[in-house]
C-alpha positions in Angstrom: 21.8 75.2 43.9 25.3 75.0 42.1 25.7 71.3 43.8 22.5 70.4 41.4 23.7 72.3 38.4 27.0 70.2 38.6 24.6 67.2 38.8 22.9 67.9 35.9 25.7 68.3 33.8 27.6 65.7 34.8 24.7 63.5 33.4 24.1 66.0 30.7 28.0 64.8 30.0 27.0 61.0 30.7 24.0 60.7 28.5 25.9 62.2 25.6 29.2 60.5 26.0 26.5 56.9 26.1 24.8 58.9 22.9 28.0 58.9 21.2 29.6 55.2 22.2 25.8 53.9 21.1 26.3 55.7 18.0 29.8 54.2 17.3 28.9 50.7 18.6 25.9 51.2 15.9 28.3 52.7 12.8 31.0 49.8 13.7 28.2 46.8 13.5 26.5 48.6 10.2 30.5 48.8 8.6 30.9 45.2 9.5 27.4 43.9 7.9 28.4 46.2 4.3 32.0 44.7 4.3 30.6 40.9 5.5 31.0 38.8 2.1 28.0 36.6 0.9 24.9 37.1 -1.2 23.2 39.7 -2.3 19.4 40.1 -1.5 19.5 39.7 -5.6 21.0 36.7 -4.9 19.9 35.1 -2.8 16.1 35.8 -4.2 17.3 33.7 -7.5 18.1 31.4 -5.6 14.8 30.8 -3.5 13.2 30.9 -6.9 15.5 28.4 -8.4 14.3 26.5 -5.5 11.0 27.4 -6.0 11.1 26.2 -9.7 13.0 22.6 -8.6 10.2 22.0 -5.9 7.8 22.9 -8.4 9.2 20.5 -11.1 9.4 17.6 -8.2 5.5 18.2 -7.7 4.5 17.9 -11.2 6.8 14.5 -11.0 4.6 13.3 -8.0 1.9 14.5 -9.5 2.2 12.4 -12.6 3.5 9.0 -10.8 0.7 9.1 -8.4 -2.0 9.3 -11.8 -0.3 6.8 -13.1 -0.2 4.6 -9.7 -3.4 5.1 -9.5 -4.7 4.3 -12.9 -2.4 0.9 -12.0 -4.3 0.8 -9.1 -7.4 0.8 -11.0 -6.1 -1.6 -13.3 -5.4 -4.4 -9.9 -8.2 -3.8 -8.5 -10.5 -5.0 -11.8 -7.4 -7.8 -11.9 -8.4 -8.8 -9.0 -12.1 -8.8 -9.1 -11.9 -10.6 -12.4 -9.2 -13.6 -10.7 -12.1 -13.1 -7.3 -14.8 -13.9 -9.8 -12.7 -16.6 -11.5 -11.9 -18.8 -8.2 -15.2 -18.4 -7.1 -16.6 -20.0 -10.0 -13.7 -22.8 -9.9 -14.6 -23.1 -6.0 -18.5 -24.3 -7.8 -17.2 -26.0 -9.8 -14.9 -28.0 -7.3 -18.2 -28.5 -5.3 -19.9 -29.8 -8.4 -17.4 -32.4 -8.7 -16.6 -33.4 -5.5 -20.4 -34.4 -4.8 -20.5 -36.1 -7.9 -17.2 -38.2 -6.3 -19.1 -38.7 -3.3 -22.2 -40.0 -5.2 -20.4 -42.1 -7.3 -18.6 -43.7 -4.8 -22.2 -43.9 -2.6 -22.9 -46.0 -5.8 -20.0 -48.0 -6.3 -20.2 -48.6 -2.4 -23.8 -50.2 -2.9 -23.5 -51.7 -5.9 -20.6 -53.3 -4.7 -22.8 -54.7 -1.5 -25.2 -55.9 -4.2 -22.6 -57.5 -6.1 -21.4 -59.0 -2.7 -25.3 -60.3 -1.7 -25.3 -61.8 -5.6 -22.5 -64.0 -4.8 -23.4 -65.0 -1.6 -27.3 -65.8 -3.3 -25.3 -67.8 -5.6 -23.1 -69.9 -3.6 -26.0 -70.5 -1.8 -28.2 -71.6 -4.6 -25.1 -74.3 -6.0 -25.2 -75.5 -2.7 -28.4 -76.3 -3.0 -29.5 -77.0 -6.5 -25.9 -77.5 -8.5 -24.3 -75.3 -11.1 -26.8 -73.0 -13.0 -27.9 -74.2 -16.3 -27.1 -72.4 -19.3 -29.3 -69.4 -20.3 -30.1 -69.6 -24.0 -28.6 -68.1 -26.6 -30.8 -65.7 -28.0 -30.2 -65.0 -32.3 -29.3 -61.7 -33.0 
């Protein structure tokens, strides 16, 4: 039994020593942390609040820019709609002028063919009967 008491005492001694070493280690680190130079909790809080205010200002500025951009986009959409409408009207007028030009060209070609036939007929008449008699003059 004496031996087990000695083992118990040794275990108690070792646990006590470990506990003291742990307390010393914790106190050493606590001391280091307290002595450490740097911002305090209040300073950090103040800095975070300042950053919050800056971010709020940036968000408000971005919202204002977004609102301005939205208004500008609306104006541009209306302008684009007007331009499309103008373009469609211009296309319709261009188509009308093209149709008019095509008809005019067809009429010109028809008139030219008629004039050529008339020239041929006139040449045949002159060949058969001589020059055309003078037309009577009308008194106006």
